All heavy atoms as a GROMACS GRO file, in nm:
protein
  576
    1PHE      N    1  -0.588   0.605   0.274
    1PHE     CA    2  -0.621   0.524   0.171
    1PHE      C    3  -0.546   0.575   0.049
    1PHE      O    4  -0.548   0.691   0.016
    1PHE     CB    5  -0.766   0.526   0.139
    1PHE     CG    6  -0.822   0.436   0.036
    1PHE    CD1    7  -0.845   0.305   0.060
    1PHE    CD2    8  -0.840   0.485  -0.097
    1PHE    CE1    9  -0.884   0.220  -0.047
    1PHE    CE2   10  -0.887   0.405  -0.203
    1PHE     CZ   11  -0.906   0.274  -0.174
    2LEU      N   12  -0.465   0.483  -0.018
    2LEU     CA   13  -0.389   0.527  -0.135
    2LEU      C   14  -0.436   0.454  -0.260
    2LEU      O   15  -0.464   0.334  -0.255
    2LEU     CB   16  -0.242   0.487  -0.111
    2LEU     CG   17  -0.179   0.549   0.015
    2LEU    CD1   18  -0.044   0.484   0.044
    2LEU    CD2   19  -0.164   0.698  -0.008
    3ASP      N   20  -0.456   0.533  -0.361
    3ASP     CA   21  -0.511   0.476  -0.486
    3ASP      C   22  -0.434   0.523  -0.606
    3ASP      O   23  -0.474   0.615  -0.671
    3ASP     CB   24  -0.658   0.526  -0.493
    3ASP     CG   25  -0.734   0.455  -0.609
    3ASP    OD1   26  -0.684   0.362  -0.677
    3ASP    OD2   27  -0.844   0.504  -0.639
    4PRO      N   28  -0.313   0.468  -0.634
    4PRO     CA   29  -0.235   0.517  -0.746
    4PRO      C   30  -0.307   0.470  -0.877
    4PRO      O   31  -0.383   0.380  -0.875
    4PRO     CB   32  -0.105   0.438  -0.730
    4PRO     CG   33  -0.128   0.324  -0.643
    4PRO     CD   34  -0.247   0.358  -0.558
    5PRO      N   35  -0.279   0.537  -0.984
    5PRO     CA   36  -0.343   0.509  -1.112
    5PRO      C   37  -0.308   0.363  -1.152
    5PRO      O   38  -0.197   0.316  -1.140
    5PRO     CB   39  -0.280   0.605  -1.214
    5PRO     CG   40  -0.225   0.711  -1.133
    5PRO     CD   41  -0.186   0.655  -0.998
    6PHE      N   42  -0.407   0.286  -1.201
    6PHE     CA   43  -0.390   0.146  -1.237
    6PHE      C   44  -0.276   0.121  -1.332
    6PHE      O   45  -0.194   0.027  -1.311
    6PHE     CB   46  -0.518   0.080  -1.294
    6PHE     CG   47  -0.608   0.023  -1.186
    6PHE    CD1   48  -0.727  -0.031  -1.219
    6PHE    CD2   49  -0.571   0.015  -1.047
    6PHE    CE1   50  -0.816  -0.086  -1.133
    6PHE    CE2   51  -0.654  -0.045  -0.960
    6PHE     CZ   52  -0.778  -0.093  -0.996
    7PRO      N   53  -0.258   0.199  -1.439
    7PRO     CA   54  -0.148   0.166  -1.537
    7PRO      C   55  -0.013   0.170  -1.470
    7PRO      O   56   0.078   0.108  -1.514
    7PRO     CB   57  -0.163   0.272  -1.645
    7PRO     CG   58  -0.301   0.321  -1.632
    7PRO     CD   59  -0.340   0.304  -1.485
    8ASP      N   60   0.002   0.251  -1.367
    8ASP     CA   61   0.140   0.264  -1.298
    8ASP      C   62   0.145   0.180  -1.173
    8ASP      O   63   0.255   0.184  -1.105
    8ASP     CB   64   0.156   0.411  -1.260
    8ASP     CG   65   0.151   0.504  -1.380
    8ASP    OD1   66   0.195   0.455  -1.491
    8ASP    OD2   67   0.115   0.614  -1.369
    9SER      N   68   0.048   0.105  -1.135
    9SER     CA   69   0.047   0.043  -1.003
    9SER      C   70   0.150  -0.071  -0.990
    9SER      O   71   0.194  -0.097  -0.880
    9SER     CB   72  -0.089  -0.011  -0.968
    9SER     OG   73  -0.132  -0.108  -1.048
   10ALA      N   74   0.190  -0.130  -1.101
   10ALA     CA   75   0.284  -0.242  -1.096
   10ALA      C   76   0.419  -0.194  -1.033
   10ALA      O   77   0.483  -0.265  -0.962
   10ALA     CB   78   0.301  -0.311  -1.232
   11ASN      N   79   0.466  -0.083  -1.079
   11ASN     CA   80   0.594  -0.033  -1.038
   11ASN      C   81   0.589   0.094  -0.942
   11ASN      O   82   0.685   0.142  -0.905
   11ASN     CB   83   0.675   0.007  -1.160
   11ASN     CG   84   0.698  -0.108  -1.253
   11ASN    OD1   85   0.729  -0.219  -1.202
   11ASN    ND2   86   0.683  -0.090  -1.382
   12TRP      N   87   0.459   0.126  -0.906
   12TRP     CA   88   0.444   0.249  -0.828
   12TRP      C   89   0.524   0.245  -0.698
   12TRP      O   90   0.589   0.338  -0.660
   12TRP     CB   91   0.297   0.265  -0.804
   12TRP     CG   92   0.268   0.387  -0.723
   12TRP    CD1   93   0.261   0.517  -0.771
   12TRP    CD2   94   0.255   0.397  -0.583
   12TRP    NE1   95   0.241   0.604  -0.670
   12TRP    CE2   96   0.230   0.536  -0.553
   12TRP    CE3   97   0.248   0.301  -0.481
   12TRP    CZ2   98   0.211   0.580  -0.422
   12TRP    CZ3   99   0.225   0.351  -0.349
   12TRP    CH2  100   0.208   0.481  -0.326
   13ALA      N  101   0.523   0.132  -0.627
   13ALA     CA  102   0.585   0.123  -0.497
   13ALA      C  103   0.735   0.139  -0.496
   13ALA      O  104   0.796   0.161  -0.397
   13ALA     CB  105   0.541  -0.007  -0.428
   14THR      N  106   0.796   0.122  -0.617
   14THR     CA  107   0.943   0.141  -0.628
   14THR      C  108   0.992   0.273  -0.666
   14THR      O  109   1.105   0.303  -0.670
   14THR     CB  110   0.998   0.032  -0.727
   14THR    OG1  111   0.944   0.065  -0.854
   14THR    CG2  112   0.962  -0.109  -0.686
   15THR      N  113   0.904   0.366  -0.692
   15THR     CA  114   0.940   0.505  -0.729
   15THR      C  115   0.987   0.583  -0.609
   15THR      O  116   0.945   0.558  -0.495
   15THR     CB  117   0.825   0.577  -0.800
   15THR    OG1  118   0.717   0.592  -0.705
   15THR    CG2  119   0.770   0.498  -0.926
   16ASP      N  120   1.064   0.685  -0.636
   16ASP     CA  121   1.109   0.768  -0.520
   16ASP      C  122   0.997   0.841  -0.452
   16ASP      O  123   0.995   0.846  -0.336
   16ASP     CB  124   1.204   0.879  -0.575
   16ASP     CG  125   1.345   0.821  -0.617
   16ASP    OD1  126   1.371   0.704  -0.572
   16ASP    OD2  127   1.413   0.888  -0.700
   17SER      N  128   0.893   0.891  -0.529
   17SER     CA  129   0.781   0.954  -0.464
   17SER      C  130   0.706   0.860  -0.378
   17SER      O  131   0.657   0.894  -0.270
   17SER     CB  132   0.691   1.023  -0.560
   17SER     OG  133   0.633   0.926  -0.656
   18ALA      N  134   0.686   0.733  -0.424
   18ALA     CA  135   0.616   0.633  -0.338
   18ALA      C  136   0.693   0.601  -0.208
   18ALA      O  137   0.634   0.591  -0.096
   18ALA     CB  138   0.591   0.507  -0.414
   19LYS      N  139   0.827   0.597  -0.217
   19LYS     CA  140   0.906   0.566  -0.103
   19LYS      C  141   0.896   0.682   0.000
   19LYS      O  142   0.893   0.659   0.120
   19LYS     CB  143   1.057   0.552  -0.145
   19LYS     CG  144   1.080   0.420  -0.217
   19LYS     CD  145   1.219   0.412  -0.263
   19LYS     CE  146   1.236   0.277  -0.352
   19LYS     NZ  147   1.368   0.269  -0.408
   20LYS      N  148   0.890   0.808  -0.052
   20LYS     CA  149   0.868   0.925   0.045
   20LYS      C  150   0.732   0.910   0.106
   20LYS      O  151   0.711   0.937   0.229
   20LYS     CB  152   0.882   1.056  -0.027
   20LYS     CG  153   1.026   1.083  -0.064
   20LYS     CD  154   1.044   1.221  -0.137
   20LYS     CE  155   1.183   1.250  -0.178
   20LYS     NZ  156   1.199   1.373  -0.249
   21ILE      N  157   0.632   0.874   0.025
   21ILE     CA  158   0.494   0.866   0.085
   21ILE      C  159   0.489   0.753   0.185
   21ILE      O  160   0.434   0.771   0.292
   21ILE     CB  161   0.393   0.832  -0.025
   21ILE    CG1  162   0.376   0.962  -0.116
   21ILE    CG2  163   0.260   0.787   0.023
   21ILE    CD1  164   0.296   0.933  -0.242
   22MET      N  165   0.562   0.643   0.159
   22MET     CA  166   0.571   0.534   0.258
   22MET      C  167   0.630   0.582   0.393
   22MET      O  168   0.577   0.556   0.496
   22MET     CB  169   0.654   0.418   0.208
   22MET     CG  170   0.587   0.335   0.099
   22MET     SD  171   0.698   0.199   0.054
   22MET     CE  172   0.604   0.130  -0.084
   23GLU      N  173   0.744   0.648   0.379
   23GLU     CA  174   0.817   0.693   0.503
   23GLU      C  175   0.732   0.796   0.576
   23GLU      O  176   0.719   0.783   0.701
   23GLU     CB  177   0.948   0.760   0.464
   23GLU     CG  178   1.050   0.671   0.411
   23GLU     CD  179   1.175   0.745   0.349
   23GLU    OE1  180   1.182   0.871   0.369
   23GLU    OE2  181   1.253   0.683   0.280
   24ASN      N  182   0.676   0.890   0.511
   24ASN     CA  183   0.592   0.994   0.582
   24ASN      C  184   0.465   0.941   0.639
   24ASN      O  185   0.420   0.981   0.744
   24ASN     CB  186   0.570   1.115   0.487
   24ASN     CG  187   0.694   1.188   0.452
   24ASN    OD1  188   0.790   1.195   0.532
   24ASN    ND2  189   0.700   1.244   0.329
   25SER      N  190   0.399   0.846   0.566
   25SER     CA  191   0.267   0.793   0.616
   25SER      C  192   0.292   0.710   0.736
   25SER      O  193   0.211   0.712   0.833
   25SER     CB  194   0.200   0.716   0.507
   25SER     OG  195   0.266   0.606   0.457
   26VAL      N  196   0.402   0.636   0.744
   26VAL     CA  197   0.432   0.550   0.855
   26VAL      C  198   0.457   0.636   0.983
   26VAL      O  199   0.416   0.615   1.091
   26VAL     CB  200   0.547   0.453   0.832
   26VAL    CG1  201   0.591   0.385   0.959
   26VAL    CG2  202   0.503   0.350   0.731
   27LYS      N  203   0.526   0.749   0.965
   27LYS     CA  204   0.560   0.841   1.068
   27LYS      C  205   0.437   0.904   1.136
   27LYS      O  206   0.431   0.917   1.253
   27LYS     CB  207   0.652   0.954   1.020
   27LYS     CG  208   0.790   0.919   0.991
   27LYS     CD  209   0.868   1.043   0.940
   27LYS     CE  210   1.000   1.005   0.884
   27LYS     NZ  211   1.071   1.119   0.827
   28ILE      N  212   0.338   0.933   1.056
   28ILE     CA  213   0.214   1.005   1.112
   28ILE      C  214   0.108   0.905   1.152
   28ILE      O  215   0.010   0.946   1.215
   28ILE     CB  216   0.160   1.105   1.016
   28ILE    CG1  217   0.108   1.043   0.879
   28ILE    CG2  218   0.258   1.221   0.989
   28ILE    CD1  219   0.033   1.137   0.795
   29LEU      N  220   0.121   0.783   1.115
   29LEU     CA  221   0.023   0.680   1.150
   29LEU      C  222   0.021   0.654   1.301
   29LEU      O  223   0.124   0.624   1.363
   29LEU     CB  224   0.048   0.551   1.072
   29LEU     CG  225  -0.059   0.446   1.067
   29LEU    CD1  226  -0.186   0.502   0.998
   29LEU    CD2  227  -0.009   0.322   0.996
   30LYS      N  228  -0.102   0.656   1.360
   30LYS     CA  229  -0.115   0.629   1.498
   30LYS      C  230  -0.102   0.478   1.528
   30LYS      O  231  -0.122   0.395   1.433
   30LYS     CB  232  -0.253   0.679   1.555
   30LYS     CG  233  -0.264   0.830   1.551
   30LYS     CD  234  -0.394   0.867   1.616
   30LYS     CE  235  -0.404   1.016   1.617
   30LYS     NZ  236  -0.528   1.060   1.683
   31GLU      N  237  -0.081   0.443   1.644
   31GLU     CA  238  -0.073   0.301   1.686
   31GLU      C  239  -0.202   0.232   1.649
   31GLU      O  240  -0.308   0.285   1.672
   31GLU     CB  241  -0.047   0.288   1.837
   31GLU     CG  242   0.009   0.160   1.884
   31GLU     CD  243   0.147   0.128   1.829
   31GLU    OE1  244   0.226   0.227   1.801
   31GLU    OE2  245   0.183   0.012   1.802
   32LYS      N  246  -0.191   0.117   1.589
   32LYS     CA  247  -0.300   0.035   1.536
   32LYS      C  248  -0.373   0.098   1.419
   32LYS      O  249  -0.480   0.056   1.381
   32LYS     CB  250  -0.404   0.003   1.643
   32LYS     CG  251  -0.349  -0.084   1.756
   32LYS     CD  252  -0.450  -0.143   1.846
   32LYS     CE  253  -0.378  -0.225   1.950
   32LYS     NZ  254  -0.470  -0.302   2.029
   33GLY      N  255  -0.310   0.204   1.360
   33GLY     CA  256  -0.360   0.267   1.237
   33GLY      C  257  -0.340   0.180   1.123
   33GLY      O  258  -0.248   0.088   1.129
   34LYS      N  259  -0.411   0.196   1.016
   34LYS     CA  260  -0.406   0.112   0.893
   34LYS      C  261  -0.372   0.202   0.774
   34LYS      O  262  -0.436   0.311   0.759
   34LYS     CB  263  -0.524   0.034   0.878
   34LYS     CG  264  -0.543  -0.073   0.975
   34LYS     CD  265  -0.660  -0.154   0.945
   34LYS     CE  266  -0.681  -0.255   1.055
   34LYS     NZ  267  -0.793  -0.338   1.035
   35ILE      N  268  -0.290   0.149   0.682
   35ILE     CA  269  -0.272   0.208   0.551
   35ILE      C  270  -0.341   0.111   0.453
   35ILE      O  271  -0.316  -0.011   0.457
   35ILE     CB  272  -0.130   0.230   0.516
   35ILE    CG1  273  -0.074   0.340   0.608
   35ILE    CG2  274  -0.111   0.267   0.368
   35ILE    CD1  275   0.065   0.365   0.594
   36ILE      N  276  -0.427   0.161   0.360
   36ILE     CA  277  -0.488   0.072   0.268
   36ILE      C  278  -0.439   0.122   0.128
   36ILE      O  279  -0.459   0.244   0.094
   36ILE     CB  280  -0.643   0.079   0.273
   36ILE    CG1  281  -0.686   0.046   0.421
   36ILE    CG2  282  -0.713  -0.003   0.177
   36ILE    CD1  283  -0.828   0.077   0.449
   37LEU      N  284  -0.392   0.028   0.052
   37LEU     CA  285  -0.340   0.053  -0.078
   37LEU      C  286  -0.425  -0.025  -0.184
   37LEU      O  287  -0.443  -0.140  -0.164
   37LEU     CB  288  -0.194   0.011  -0.094
   37LEU     CG  289  -0.130   0.014  -0.237
   37LEU    CD1  290  -0.120   0.158  -0.280
   37LEU    CD2  291   0.006  -0.059  -0.231
   38ARG      N  292  -0.479   0.048  -0.279
   38ARG     CA  293  -0.557  -0.019  -0.386
   38ARG      C  294  -0.474  -0.034  -0.509
   38ARG      O  295  -0.410   0.060  -0.558
   38ARG     CB  296  -0.680   0.076  -0.416
   38ARG     CG  297  -0.765   0.017  -0.530
   38ARG     CD  298  -0.883   0.107  -0.545
   38ARG     NE  299  -0.960   0.064  -0.662
   38ARG     CZ  300  -0.967   0.138  -0.774
   38ARG    NH1  301  -0.905   0.255  -0.784
   38ARG    NH2  302  -1.036   0.095  -0.878
   39VAL      N  303  -0.464  -0.158  -0.557
   39VAL     CA  304  -0.393  -0.186  -0.676
   39VAL      C  305  -0.478  -0.276  -0.769
   39VAL      O  306  -0.579  -0.328  -0.726
   39VAL     CB  307  -0.252  -0.256  -0.654
   39VAL    CG1  308  -0.159  -0.169  -0.576
   39VAL    CG2  309  -0.274  -0.386  -0.579
   40GLU      N  310  -0.436  -0.288  -0.894
   40GLU     CA  311  -0.508  -0.377  -0.982
   40GLU      C  312  -0.481  -0.522  -0.943
   40GLU      O  313  -0.370  -0.556  -0.898
   40GLU     CB  314  -0.457  -0.355  -1.133
   40GLU     CG  315  -0.550  -0.409  -1.231
   40GLU     CD  316  -0.511  -0.365  -1.369
   40GLU    OE1  317  -0.407  -0.309  -1.390
   40GLU    OE2  318  -0.595  -0.388  -1.462
   41LYS      N  319  -0.580  -0.605  -0.938
   41LYS     CA  320  -0.572  -0.741  -0.872
   41LYS      C  321  -0.459  -0.830  -0.933
   41LYS      O  322  -0.396  -0.897  -0.861
   41LYS     CB  323  -0.698  -0.815  -0.877
   41LYS     CG  324  -0.742  -0.873  -1.004
   41LYS     CD  325  -0.868  -0.950  -0.988
   41LYS     CE  326  -0.914  -0.999  -1.117
   41LYS     NZ  327  -1.052  -1.077  -1.097
   42GLN      N  328  -0.425  -0.815  -1.053
   42GLN     CA  329  -0.321  -0.904  -1.115
   42GLN      C  330  -0.183  -0.837  -1.107
   42GLN      O  331  -0.093  -0.903  -1.142
   42GLN     CB  332  -0.353  -0.945  -1.256
   42GLN     CG  333  -0.364  -0.839  -1.358
   42GLN     CD  334  -0.499  -0.783  -1.382
   42GLN    OE1  335  -0.582  -0.785  -1.289
   42GLN    NE2  336  -0.536  -0.751  -1.500
   43LYS      N  337  -0.170  -0.716  -1.055
   43LYS     CA  338  -0.040  -0.652  -1.047
   43LYS      C  339   0.028  -0.686  -0.914
   43LYS      O  340  -0.042  -0.721  -0.816
   43LYS     CB  341  -0.054  -0.494  -1.051
   43LYS     CG  342  -0.119  -0.453  -1.182
   43LYS     CD  343  -0.025  -0.466  -1.303
   43LYS     CE  344  -0.092  -0.410  -1.425
   43LYS     NZ  345  -0.012  -0.411  -1.540
   44SER      N  346   0.157  -0.672  -0.903
   44SER     CA  347   0.223  -0.694  -0.779
   44SER      C  348   0.197  -0.590  -0.680
   44SER      O  349   0.151  -0.471  -0.720
   44SER     CB  350   0.368  -0.710  -0.805
   44SER     OG  351   0.420  -0.583  -0.853
   45HIS      N  352   0.212  -0.616  -0.556
   45HIS     CA  353   0.196  -0.518  -0.446
   45HIS      C  354   0.305  -0.541  -0.341
   45HIS      O  355   0.366  -0.649  -0.332
   45HIS     CB  356   0.058  -0.537  -0.387
   45HIS     CG  357   0.037  -0.674  -0.324
   45HIS    ND1  358   0.004  -0.780  -0.404
   45HIS    CD2  359   0.037  -0.716  -0.198
   45HIS    CE1  360  -0.008  -0.888  -0.323
   45HIS    NE2  361   0.014  -0.851  -0.203
   46PRO      N  362   0.337  -0.440  -0.273
   46PRO     CA  363   0.447  -0.445  -0.169
   46PRO      C  364   0.405  -0.539  -0.057
   46PRO      O  365   0.294  -0.526  -0.005
   46PRO     CB  366   0.476  -0.309  -0.126
   46PRO     CG  367   0.357  -0.222  -0.179
   46PRO     CD  368   0.288  -0.299  -0.281
   47THR      N  369   0.497  -0.623  -0.012
   47THR     CA  370   0.468  -0.708   0.100
   47THR      C  371   0.487  -0.634   0.237
   47THR      O  372   0.444  -0.673   0.339
   47THR     CB  373   0.550  -0.835   0.100
   47THR    OG1  374   0.688  -0.798   0.098
   47THR    CG2  375   0.511  -0.922  -0.016
   48MET      N  376   0.569  -0.522   0.220
   48MET     CA  377   0.591  -0.434   0.334
   48MET      C  378   0.561  -0.292   0.295
   48MET      O  379   0.586  -0.250   0.180
   48MET     CB  380   0.735  -0.439   0.384
   48MET     CG  381   0.778  -0.575   0.428
   48MET     SD  382   0.716  -0.612   0.594
   48MET     CE  383   0.807  -0.507   0.694
   49TRP      N  384   0.507  -0.211   0.385
   49TRP     CA  385   0.485  -0.072   0.362
   49TRP      C  386   0.578   0.001   0.463
   49TRP      O  387   0.544   0.015   0.578
   49TRP     CB  388   0.339  -0.031   0.386
   49TRP     CG  389   0.321   0.110   0.349
   49TRP    CD1  390   0.319   0.216   0.429
   49TRP    CD2  391   0.288   0.163   0.215
   49TRP    NE1  392   0.294   0.335   0.360
   49TRP    CE2  393   0.275   0.300   0.230
   49TRP    CE3  394   0.269   0.098   0.091
   49TRP    CZ2  395   0.242   0.381   0.118
   49TRP    CZ3  396   0.241   0.180  -0.017
   49TRP    CH2  397   0.229   0.320  -0.003
   50GLY      N  398   0.699   0.042   0.418
   50GLY     CA  399   0.793   0.091   0.510
   50GLY      C  400   0.834  -0.029   0.592
   50GLY      O  401   0.874  -0.131   0.547
   51ASP      N  402   0.812  -0.013   0.726
   51ASP     CA  403   0.833  -0.127   0.817
   51ASP      C  404   0.701  -0.197   0.862
   51ASP      O  405   0.704  -0.274   0.954
   51ASP     CB  406   0.915  -0.080   0.940
   51ASP     CG  407   0.847   0.021   1.022
   51ASP    OD1  408   0.746   0.076   0.976
   51ASP    OD2  409   0.898   0.052   1.131
   52LEU      N  410   0.597  -0.162   0.789
   52LEU     CA  411   0.466  -0.230   0.826
   52LEU      C  412   0.441  -0.350   0.736
   52LEU      O  413   0.444  -0.344   0.618
   52LEU     CB  414   0.351  -0.132   0.807
   52LEU     CG  415   0.354   0.004   0.874
   52LEU    CD1  416   0.233   0.086   0.840
   52LEU    CD2  417   0.373  -0.016   1.026
   53PRO      N  418   0.420  -0.467   0.800
   53PRO     CA  419   0.389  -0.584   0.714
   53PRO      C  420   0.245  -0.584   0.654
   53PRO      O  421   0.157  -0.517   0.710
   53PRO     CB  422   0.405  -0.701   0.819
   53PRO     CG  423   0.364  -0.642   0.950
   53PRO     CD  424   0.414  -0.499   0.945
   54LEU      N  425   0.231  -0.657   0.552
   54LEU     CA  426   0.096  -0.670   0.491
   54LEU      C  427   0.015  -0.762   0.589
   54LEU      O  428   0.053  -0.866   0.621
   54LEU     CB  429   0.115  -0.740   0.355
   54LEU     CG  430  -0.017  -0.773   0.273
   54LEU    CD1  431  -0.077  -0.638   0.233
   54LEU    CD2  432   0.014  -0.860   0.156
   55SER      N  433  -0.095  -0.703   0.633
   55SER     CA  434  -0.175  -0.776   0.737
   55SER      C  435  -0.303  -0.838   0.678
   55SER      O  436  -0.357  -0.932   0.724
   55SER     CB  437  -0.218  -0.687   0.844
   55SER     OG  438  -0.297  -0.580   0.805
   56ASP      N  439  -0.346  -0.785   0.556
   56ASP     CA  440  -0.462  -0.846   0.490
   56ASP      C  441  -0.462  -0.806   0.346
   56ASP      O  442  -0.402  -0.702   0.304
   56ASP     CB  443  -0.591  -0.786   0.558
   56ASP     CG  444  -0.718  -0.869   0.519
   56ASP    OD1  445  -0.710  -0.968   0.447
   56ASP    OD2  446  -0.825  -0.830   0.566
   57ASP      N  447  -0.523  -0.884   0.261
   57ASP     CA  448  -0.523  -0.867   0.115
   57ASP      C  449  -0.653  -0.916   0.065
   57ASP      O  450  -0.688  -1.034   0.079
   57ASP     CB  451  -0.410  -0.952   0.063
   57ASP     CG  452  -0.394  -0.934  -0.090
   57ASP    OD1  453  -0.478  -0.877  -0.162
   57ASP    OD2  454  -0.292  -0.993  -0.147
   58ARG      N  455  -0.738  -0.822   0.006
   58ARG     CA  456  -0.875  -0.862  -0.034
   58ARG      C  457  -0.895  -0.820  -0.176
   58ARG      O  458  -0.844  -0.714  -0.225
   58ARG     CB  459  -0.978  -0.789   0.048
   58ARG     CG  460  -0.967  -0.828   0.189
   58ARG     CD  461  -1.068  -0.758   0.277
   58ARG     NE  462  -1.048  -0.786   0.419
   58ARG     CZ  463  -1.135  -0.742   0.512
   58ARG    NH1  464  -1.242  -0.683   0.481
   58ARG    NH2  465  -1.100  -0.765   0.636
   59THR      N  466  -0.966  -0.900  -0.259
   59THR     CA  467  -0.989  -0.868  -0.395
   59THR      C  468  -1.136  -0.841  -0.414
   59THR      O  469  -1.227  -0.915  -0.362
   59THR     CB  470  -0.953  -0.988  -0.483
   59THR    OG1  471  -0.811  -1.010  -0.466
   59THR    CG2  472  -0.975  -0.959  -0.634
   60TYR      N  473  -1.160  -0.729  -0.489
   60TYR     CA  474  -1.300  -0.688  -0.518
   60TYR      C  475  -1.303  -0.650  -0.669
   60TYR      O  476  -1.243  -0.551  -0.706
   60TYR     CB  477  -1.339  -0.566  -0.440
   60TYR     CG  478  -1.346  -0.588  -0.293
   60TYR    CD1  479  -1.237  -0.553  -0.213
   60TYR    CD2  480  -1.449  -0.643  -0.228
   60TYR    CE1  481  -1.234  -0.574  -0.074
   60TYR    CE2  482  -1.454  -0.663  -0.089
   60TYR     CZ  483  -1.342  -0.634  -0.018
   60TYR     OH  484  -1.346  -0.653   0.120
   61GLY      N  485  -1.364  -0.733  -0.753
   61GLY     CA  486  -1.364  -0.703  -0.898
   61GLY      C  487  -1.226  -0.705  -0.947
   61GLY      O  488  -1.150  -0.799  -0.931
   62ARG      N  489  -1.185  -0.596  -1.018
   62ARG     CA  490  -1.046  -0.590  -1.066
   62ARG      C  491  -0.956  -0.517  -0.972
   62ARG      O  492  -0.839  -0.480  -1.009
   62ARG     CB  493  -1.049  -0.525  -1.206
   62ARG     CG  494  -1.106  -0.386  -1.217
   62ARG     CD  495  -1.098  -0.337  -1.360
   62ARG     NE  496  -0.976  -0.277  -1.390
   62ARG     CZ  497  -0.955  -0.158  -1.446
   62ARG    NH1  498  -1.062  -0.081  -1.486
   62ARG    NH2  499  -0.840  -0.110  -1.466
   63SER      N  500  -0.997  -0.489  -0.851
   63SER     CA  501  -0.915  -0.424  -0.751
   63SER      C  502  -0.872  -0.516  -0.644
   63SER      O  503  -0.939  -0.607  -0.601
   63SER     CB  504  -0.998  -0.305  -0.684
   63SER     OG  505  -1.033  -0.211  -0.780
   64ARG      N  506  -0.752  -0.491  -0.589
   64ARG     CA  507  -0.703  -0.554  -0.477
   64ARG      C  508  -0.673  -0.451  -0.366
   64ARG      O  509  -0.614  -0.348  -0.400
   64ARG     CB  510  -0.576  -0.630  -0.501
   64ARG     CG  511  -0.505  -0.686  -0.380
   64ARG     CD  512  -0.374  -0.757  -0.417
   64ARG     NE  513  -0.411  -0.887  -0.470
   64ARG     CZ  514  -0.321  -0.964  -0.540
   64ARG    NH1  515  -0.205  -0.923  -0.563
   64ARG    NH2  516  -0.362  -1.080  -0.585
   65LEU      N  517  -0.720  -0.470  -0.252
   65LEU     CA  518  -0.693  -0.382  -0.137
   65LEU      C  519  -0.591  -0.452  -0.044
   65LEU      O  520  -0.611  -0.561  -0.001
   65LEU     CB  521  -0.818  -0.349  -0.051
   65LEU     CG  522  -0.933  -0.276  -0.131
   65LEU    CD1  523  -1.046  -0.245  -0.040
   65LEU    CD2  524  -0.880  -0.151  -0.193
   66CYS      N  525  -0.481  -0.380  -0.014
   66CYS     CA  526  -0.375  -0.428   0.065
   66CYS      C  527  -0.376  -0.349   0.192
   66CYS      O  528  -0.366  -0.226   0.193
   66CYS     CB  529  -0.238  -0.415  -0.007
   66CYS     SG  530  -0.238  -0.501  -0.164
   67PHE      N  531  -0.378  -0.409   0.310
   67PHE     CA  532  -0.388  -0.350   0.436
   67PHE      C  533  -0.258  -0.368   0.511
   67PHE      O  534  -0.209  -0.486   0.522
   67PHE     CB  535  -0.502  -0.415   0.524
   67PHE     CG  536  -0.639  -0.392   0.466
   67PHE    CD1  537  -0.687  -0.468   0.362
   67PHE    CD2  538  -0.718  -0.296   0.517
   67PHE    CE1  539  -0.811  -0.456   0.308
   67PHE    CE2  540  -0.846  -0.279   0.463
   67PHE     CZ  541  -0.892  -0.358   0.356
   68TYR      N  542  -0.203  -0.256   0.559
   68TYR     CA  543  -0.080  -0.257   0.640
   68TYR      C  544  -0.115  -0.189   0.775
   68TYR      O  545  -0.172  -0.086   0.777
   68TYR     CB  546   0.028  -0.178   0.566
   68TYR     CG  547   0.051  -0.226   0.428
   68TYR    CD1  548  -0.021  -0.176   0.320
   68TYR    CD2  549   0.149  -0.319   0.408
   68TYR    CE1  550  -0.001  -0.220   0.194
   68TYR    CE2  551   0.171  -0.368   0.273
   68TYR     CZ  552   0.099  -0.320   0.165
   68TYR     OH  553   0.122  -0.361   0.043
   69CYS      N  554  -0.083  -0.264   0.886
   69CYS     CA  555  -0.126  -0.217   1.017
   69CYS      C  556  -0.008  -0.188   1.105
   69CYS      O  557   0.088  -0.266   1.107
   69CYS     CB  558  -0.220  -0.322   1.077
   69CYS     SG  559  -0.295  -0.266   1.236
   70LYS      N  560  -0.009  -0.077   1.175
   70LYS     CA  561   0.090  -0.042   1.276
   70LYS      C  562   0.046  -0.105   1.407
   70LYS      O  563  -0.044  -0.059   1.470
   70LYS     CB  564   0.106   0.116   1.280
   70LYS     CG  565   0.225   0.155   1.367
   70LYS     CD  566   0.238   0.303   1.355
   70LYS     CE  567   0.369   0.353   1.414
   70LYS     NZ  568   0.388   0.492   1.398
   71ASN      N  569   0.120  -0.204   1.454
   71ASN     CA  570   0.093  -0.269   1.578
   71ASN      C  571   0.181  -0.223   1.689
   71ASN      O  572   0.293  -0.193   1.666
   71ASN     CB  573   0.102  -0.419   1.566
   71ASN     CG  574  -0.006  -0.478   1.475
   71ASN    OD1  575  -0.117  -0.416   1.478
   71ASN    ND2  576   0.023  -0.578   1.409
   0.00000   0.00000   0.00000
């Protein structure tokens, strides 16, 4: 579960540190494992997490949860 600070969430996925987190988290994720990213609901979110596609997107209050699944 990843929860970057809301003020930075719009551009967080494009930073070098986020790219490293993406690469490393996909490597250690087991088959059918999920990565959940929490962002502010009106901010953009990545449609791909490394090579994992966005499989679900849910909004709760001012938060959006983005689910990426390794199939």
